[in-house]
C-alpha positions in Angstrom: 0.1 0.0 0.0 1.4 3.3 -1.0 1.4 6.6 1.0 -1.3 8.1 -1.2 -3.6 4.9 -0.6 -3.1 5.4 3.2 -3.9 9.1 3.0 -7.2 8.2 1.0 -8.1 5.9 3.9 -7.7 8.6 6.5 -9.6 11.1 4.3 -12.7 8.8 3.4 -12.8 6.9 6.6 -12.4 3.2 6.9 -15.3 0.7 6.3 -16.0 -1.9 8.8 -17.8 -5.3 7.8 -20.0 -6.7 10.5 -22.5 -9.6 10.7 -25.0 -11.0 13.2 -24.1 -13.9 15.3 -25.6 -17.3 14.5 -27.3 -18.6 17.8 -26.9 -22.4 17.3 -23.1 -22.2 17.1 -22.9 -20.7 20.7 -25.1 -23.7 22.0 -23.2 -26.2 20.3 -19.9 -25.0 21.5 -21.4 -24.9 25.2 -22.6 -28.5 24.8 -19.3 -29.8 23.4 -17.3 -28.1 26.1 -19.5 -29.7 28.9 -19.2 -33.1 27.2 -15.5 -32.9 26.8 -15.1 -31.6 30.4 -17.1 -34.6 31.8 -15.1 -37.0 29.6 -11.8 -35.6 31.1 -13.2 -35.8 34.6 -14.0 -39.5 34.1 -10.7 -40.2 32.7 -9.1 -38.4 35.8 -11.3 -40.2 38.2 -10.4 -43.6 36.8 -6.7 -43.1 37.0 -6.7 -42.5 40.7 
């Protein structure tokens, strides 16, 4: 990027792309985290 292009960005302002979050992925991540935590806890208890 040249100095001229950087200067144009400052003058015109930078654009920001945004999107709405997709709800099911948060729930899936939570469930996967709980299952993996329980799995690790079971392994830990069995090794004692």
